[in-house]
C-alpha positions in Angstrom: -46.2 1.4 -4.4 -42.8 0.8 -2.7 -43.7 3.2 0.2 -40.8 5.8 -0.5 -42.0 9.3 0.5 -39.9 11.0 -2.3 -38.6 10.2 -5.8 -36.3 11.4 -8.5 -38.4 13.5 -10.9 -36.1 12.9 -13.8 -34.7 9.4 -14.4 -34.3 6.5 -16.8 -33.2 3.1 -16.0 -31.0 4.3 -13.3 -30.9 7.5 -11.1 -28.5 10.2 -12.0 -24.8 8.9 -11.1 -24.4 12.6 -9.7 -25.9 11.0 -6.5 -23.2 8.9 -5.9 -20.8 11.5 -6.5 -22.7 13.6 -3.7 -22.9 10.8 -1.3 -19.2 9.9 -1.6 -18.2 13.5 -1.7 -19.4 13.7 1.7 -17.5 10.7 2.8 -14.4 12.0 1.3 -14.8 15.3 3.1 -15.0 13.2 6.0 -11.7 11.6 5.1 -10.1 14.8 4.8 -11.3 16.0 8.2 -10.3 12.9 10.0 -6.9 13.0 8.2 -6.2 16.4 9.7 -7.4 15.4 13.2 -5.3 12.3 13.3 -2.3 14.2 11.9 -2.7 16.8 14.9 -2.9 13.8 17.2 0.4 12.3 15.8 2.2 15.5 15.9 1.3 16.3 19.6 2.1 12.8 20.4 5.6 13.2 19.0 5.8 16.0 21.2 4.4 13.9 24.4 1.6 16.3 25.0 -1.0 13.8 24.4 -1.2 10.0 23.7 -3.7 7.8 22.1 -4.9 4.5 24.3 -2.0 1.9 24.8 -3.0 -1.5 25.8 -1.1 -3.1 28.6 0.6 -5.7 26.4 0.8 -3.5 23.3 3.9 -3.2 21.2 4.5 0.1 20.2 7.6 -0.8 17.8 8.7 -4.2 16.8 12.5 -2.5 16.7 12.3 -0.1 19.6 10.7 -1.5 22.9 10.3 2.0 24.5 8.4 3.6 21.7 4.6 3.8 21.7 3.6 4.8 18.2 0.3 6.2 17.8 -0.7 3.2 15.4 -4.3 3.8 15.9 -3.9 7.4 14.3 -1.5 6.3 11.8 -4.0 3.6 10.4 -6.8 6.1 10.3 -4.6 8.6 8.3 -3.7 5.6 6.0 -7.4 4.8 5.5 -8.4 8.3 5.3 -6.2 8.8 2.1 -7.9 5.8 0.4 -11.3 7.4 1.2 -10.6 10.7 -0.2 -9.5 9.7 -3.6 -12.3 7.3 -4.1 -14.5 10.4 -4.9 -12.4 10.2 -8.2 -14.3 7.0 -9.2 -17.8 8.5 -8.8 -16.6 11.7 -10.8 -15.5 9.7 -13.6 -18.7 7.4 -13.5 -21.0 10.4 -13.8 -19.0 12.3 -16.6 -19.0 9.3 -18.7 -22.7 8.4 -18.8 -23.0 9.2 -22.3 -26.7 10.5 -23.7 -28.3 8.7 -21.0 -26.3 6.1 -19.2 -23.4 3.5 -20.0 -23.0 0.0 -19.0 -19.4 0.3 -17.7 -20.5 1.7 -14.5 -21.8 -1.2 -12.5 -18.4 -3.0 -11.8 -16.7 0.4 -10.5 -19.7 1.2 -8.3 -19.8 -2.2 -6.6 -16.4 -1.4 -5.3 -15.9 2.3 -4.9 -19.4 2.8 -3.1 -18.8 -0.3 -0.8 -15.3 0.7 0.0 -16.3 4.3 0.8 -18.9 3.3 3.5 -16.7 0.5 5.0 -13.7 2.8 5.2 -15.5 5.6 6.6 -16.9 3.1 9.1 -13.6 1.9 10.1 -12.2 5.4 10.2 -15.1 6.6 12.7 -14.9 3.4 14.9 -11.1 3.7 15.5 -11.7 7.4 16.1 -14.1 7.0 18.6 -11.7 4.3 20.5 -9.0 6.9 20.2 -11.0 9.9 21.5 -12.5 7.8 24.4 -9.0 6.8 25.6 -7.2 9.8 24.8 -4.4 10.7 27.4 -3.4 14.4 27.8 -0.1 15.2 29.9 -0.7 18.9 31.3 2.6 19.2 32.8 4.4 18.4 29.3 2.0 21.2 27.7 2.8 23.5 30.6 6.5 23.1 30.0 6.2 23.9 26.4 4.3 27.1 26.9 6.9 28.0 29.5 9.6 27.5 26.9 7.9 29.4 24.0 5.8 32.0 25.8 8.4 34.6 26.3 9.1 34.7 22.6 5.4 34.9 21.7 5.1 37.8 24.3 7.7 40.0 22.3 5.0 42.1 20.5 3.1 42.5 23.9 6.1 43.8 25.5 6.7 46.3 22.6 3.4 47.6 23.0 3.6 48.0 26.6 7.0 49.8 26.2 5.5 52.0 23.6 2.9 52.9 26.2 5.6 54.2 28.4 6.7 56.5 25.9 9.4 54.2 24.1 10.2 54.5 20.4 8.6 51.2 18.5 11.4 50.8 16.1 14.2 51.1 18.7 12.3 48.9 21.1 11.9 46.1 18.2 15.5 46.2 17.7 16.2 45.8 21.5 13.8 43.1 21.5 15.2 41.4 18.3 18.7 41.2 19.9 17.7 39.8 23.1 15.2 37.2 21.4 18.2 36.1 19.0 20.5 35.7 22.0 18.1 33.7 24.0 17.4 31.5 20.9 20.9 30.8 20.7 21.3 29.9 24.4 18.5 27.3 23.8 19.4 25.9 20.4 23.5 26.0 20.5 23.8 25.3 24.0 20.8 23.3 25.1 20.0 25.6 28.1 16.8 26.9 29.2 15.0 29.8 27.7 16.3 32.7 29.4 14.8 35.3 27.6 12.9 36.8 30.5 16.1 37.0 32.7 17.7 39.0 29.7 14.7 41.4 29.7 14.5 41.9 33.3 18.5 42.6 33.4 18.0 45.3 30.9 18.0 48.8 31.9 16.2 49.8 28.5 13.2 47.6 29.8 13.0 48.9 33.3 9.7 50.8 32.7 7.9 47.5 32.4 9.9 45.4 34.7 7.4 45.0 37.3 4.8 44.2 34.9 6.7 41.4 33.4 4.6 38.6 35.1 1.5 40.2 34.1 2.5 40.4 30.6 3.4 36.7 30.3 0.1 35.3 31.9 -0.7 32.6 29.4 -4.5 33.4 29.6 -3.7 36.9 27.7 -2.7 34.8 24.7 -5.8 32.5 24.0 -7.9 35.2 22.5 -11.6 34.1 22.2 -10.8 30.3 22.2 -12.4 29.6 25.4 -15.8 31.2 24.0 -15.4 30.0 20.6 -15.1 26.3 21.9 -18.4 26.8 24.1 -20.2 28.4 21.3 -19.2 25.6 18.9 -20.1 22.8 21.3 -23.6 24.3 21.4 -23.9 24.0 17.8 -22.3 20.4 17.9 -24.9 19.3 20.6 -27.8 20.7 18.5 -26.6 18.7 15.6 -25.9 15.4 17.2 -28.7 15.4 19.7 -31.0 13.0 17.9 -28.0 10.4 17.8 -27.8 10.6 21.6 -29.0 7.0 22.1 -25.9 5.8 20.5 -23.4 7.5 22.6 -23.5 4.8 25.3 -21.8 2.3 23.0 -18.0 2.0 23.3 -15.7 1.4 20.4 -13.9 -1.9 20.7 -10.9 -2.5 18.3 -8.9 -5.6 17.5 -5.4 -4.5 17.0 
């Protein structure tokens, strides 16, 4: 009569409150995912590798003028925590329906369901704004890779030495000593990472001196990440294809 194509098979005056639990559960999961995303953005912003959009006259910190705090990401993490815990309301409501239903659910539902959707909307709108204007600093990323890659390559160097006949345990000890020395050079003296210079000057590692540049090629440490991203984007594009008409819209925020 009302034109609905589907209906619940078993229902009384109200539908099962498990439906509310399923709906808010999905939104709560969205909260967890977005919290993870924005936490990562905040961590990378702290390393100055990326930066969320920053308006011309925006104040990054009321106390320290030079700061550019990731305020949008901070706001989304705060809202996401609220969204994640709203599932508790729907769990309790579904659990206390007595034999068929109880009349103490309506006041809670008016708050928890509305807030779940409104909070999710605020998070997604802010997220769109951040991602549309996200700034990436490749040179900073390159510097961090340059600083850390030598330590990441220790196992690769050991494997290559073993291929040239070295004893793995002995090589591991040589690498441990050099790594600790290079680490102290960085942490105690504030110097550049001289790990490679130490390896290149060690007669023990002479068999692989000519291959050090090749062994420390960053492309050799990403695994299947490029292929995985391409494969994942195929799935994403298939999932969001029917919503493509909405992609032309830009998110605007009142900060």
